[in-house]
N, C-alpha and C positions, 0 to 999 in steps of 0.2 A: 495509581501508578504500575508502568511495568517496569522493573529494573531488572537487569541482566548485571552480574557480579561474579566476576571472574571466572567469565563461564569457556568451556572448552568442551567439545564437543570431535569425536570419531564413528568413524565408517568402518575402520577401518585399523587393527592395531596400528602404532607407530605413525599416525598423518593425520592433523587436527584439520577438520573442516573447518570451525569456530577453533580459535588462539586465541585464550584474558581480555576475552571482549565483556568492556562495561556501556552502559548504557541508561538511560530512563527515558522515559515517555509520561508524561503526566495524560491527566483524564482530561481531554478538553485540547490539547496538543496536534499538531499536524505535520510528525516527519517524517523525510524523507530518507530512506536509508540506497543510498545511490553505489552501485558497482559492473563489471565489468560480470559477464555469463562467467557462471563455475567459479564467483567468488564467495558464493557462501549464504545467499540472498535466504534462498526457499531452505534451508538451511536452519536459520536464522528464525522463520518463518516459525516452522515446525514447532522449532522448541519456544514460542510465543506463549501457547494454547496448549501446551504438554503431548502434544503428537509427537517430541523426542525430550527425553530429559538429559541431562547433560552429567558428563562424566566426569567433572568437574565444574566447582564452579558452581553456581547459583538460581535460578530465576523467580523472578516474585509478582504477582500480578495484585496487588492490594495488599500489600504482604503474606497472601497466598504464596507458600514455596510450594513449586508445579512436582518436585518427586513427594511431598508430600498429601496433594491435593489436585491433580492431573483436572480429575473429571470438570472440580468446579470453576478449575481452568477456560473448561471448554464452553461453559454456561459464561463466562469474562468475556472473553476473547471470540470474537469474528473471524473467520479468516477466508481469503476468497485468491484462487487460484488462477494461474495462468490461463487455464484450459477450463470452459466452464464447462466442456462435454462432459468430462470426467467427476462434474460433481450432480448434475441431474442424476435424479434416482424418479423423478413422474414421469406420465405419460402429458401431462396438461402441464399449463407455464405456473398455472391457480395448484393444482396439487405438488407437485417441487419447491413450491412456496412455505407451503401447509407444512410439510414434511418435517421439518425444524419444533416448528412451533407446535405436531403434533407429539414429540417426544422431549418436550417442556411440559407435557398436559397443559397444552394450553386450551381453556372452552374454547367450543369451540364456535361459537360470539366471537369470541373478543379477535381469534384466528382470525375470521372470516372482518373483520375490522380493521386489524391489523393487515393482512393481505391486498384489504382494497386500498387501503389509504398511501401502501409504500407503491403499489406497484402505478398508481395516480402519480406520483410523485415523482415519479422516475420513465411517466410517461409510456408504460406499456403495458395500462392496463387494458387492454381492445387485442391483446392477444392472451386472457387467461386462460383463453380454451383451447390455447392454441401448442402442440407440441413443440416443445423449446429444438426441437432439432428442424424446422419451419422454418427458424428466426435470420438472421443475419448475425455477424460474428458481437457485432454490437448491441445488438436487443440482447444476444443468448446473455455478456457479458452481464448487462443487466437484472436478467432474472437473477439469476448468481447472485448477483451485490443487492438485489430485495428478500432472498430465503436468506443472506443471515442481516442484514437490518430489520426485519421484520420479528428477529429475536431478539431486539432490542440488548444488543451486546454494551459493552461499557465502552470496547477499547476491538477495534476494525485493522486487521492485519492485511494487506492489499499486497499482496507475490506476483509482480510484473503480470497487473490485469487487463492492460493494453497493450503487449508486446506483440499478438495476433492481427492488432484493428491498425485502420489507414487514420493519416495523421487527425480527419475530421474530428471520427468520431473518439483519440482519445482523450482529446481536448473536452469534449462535452463529456467523459465518466468520466476522467479528472475535475469536472468544474463542477460535478455534479455531488460527487462524495467530498469536494469541501463544501462547500455549502451543508450539506446534510448535517456531514461530522458537525460541521461549526455548530446548526442550530439546536442542532439536539447535546452537546457535549461532548461527545465522541474522541475519545483517543485516538489517533490518528499511525500505524506503520507503514507508510506509498512506499512500496519496494520495488525499484525499477532500475535498466541500463541503460535510459534514455535520459541525456543531462537535461533537452529541451522540460522538458513534464515539470522539474522540479525545480526550475528560478524563481517561481512565485511563495516557493517555501522557506519560511523564515529559518529554521534548520535542517544543518541535513550531517549524514555520517556516509563518509565517504568508504566504504572498504575493498579490502583485496588477502584473496587468501582465507579470510575464512577472520581477518583480525580489520580494527579499526584503525583510518591510519589518518584520519583529518573530521572536525567537524563544527562544523562552523554556521555563517547565512554562507547566501549564494556567491556574492562577490567576493569572503571571503576563500570559496571552495573554487569557484569557474575561474579564478582569476590567477589563480597556480595555475597557469599549460602546462609545467614540469611533469611536475606531479601527476595529474591525470592524466597526461602520455604516458606514465611509468604505470599508472594502472588500466590501460587499456579503455579510460573511459574518453568518452570526445569532449569538446569546449563546446556549449549551447552559442546557434549563432550570432544570439545578440549580445553575445561578449565578447566577439571578434567585431564586434561593428562599436562595440563600449571601448574598448582596449583601442578603437580608431580612432575614438571621439575622443578622449580624453587627452590625448598625445596631442588635439589638434584644443578641448578645450579640458584644460583640468578639476573642473569643477560638477563635470559630465555625471549621470548617477543612473546604473540599471535602468532604474524603476521610470527615470524618464523616456524611455525607447518605448517608445507604443508602438504596433505593428507599423503602422502606418507609418512614421521614421526610417523603422528597420528600411521599406521597401523606397524609401525616398535616397538610402543613404546607401544602399548596396547595388 
C-alpha cells in the first residue's frame, strides 16, 4: 500500500506545494489523481517513489518510510512522466527498455524475455531496433511505460502521460495501462488534468493547490459542477449529457451512456 500521512512539501520557504495530504492506494487498485495545471500533481508523483521527501509528514510504501529507504521505494514504484523524450537513455527501443533491468542486475536471458513480452503486449515489438526519437508520440509513451513495466513494480505512477497525445492515443494508452495493471495486480496512481479520461475510474482524488479537495467515485466528483469550476477542472461531456437525461429520466446512470448513445443525444 502507498500511504500519504499528513504530507507537506515546499520548494521554497513559506509556500507549500503539497499541504496536509492524506490518501492510500492499495496494491491492485486503480486510483486517479485529478487537478488543474499547477495544482501539485507532479510534486505528488515525485513524492510517491522518493524522488522528493516530505518536509513534514510521511510517505509509506508497503510500510517502508520514504525518508528511511528512498532507494527501496524506487524498486517498488515505477513512474512515467509527461514527456517520454526526457526519459530515453538508449539509442534503440530495446536498449532503452533494458536499461532499467540492467540497473537491477537482472540476468541477461531474463531481461531479454521481459523486453520481448512487454513490447509484444504493448504492440511495439517491431520497433525494438528503432531509435525512440523516430517514433510517434503515442509509440514513444508506450516505450517509456514498457521500460517501467519490465521492471515489474508493485505500483505504477503515471504523471500526465497522455497530455501530449491525441484523443485516440490517449484512450489507447489508458485502456492498455488499466488492463495490464489489472492482470498483474499493480496499484496505479493515474495523474491527469483531463477529466474525460478518468470517468471509468472507481476512485478519484480531486486536488487543488496541493490539497485534497474531495475523494469519491465518478458520479460523486463530476456531478458537483460548482466544485469542479472552482478548482479549474472541466466537466466531462458524458456527465453534461447525464445531467440532462437525469432531469428527464431520474433512474439514468452514467454507466448506461455508451459512446453511441451520447452521439445520438448530442
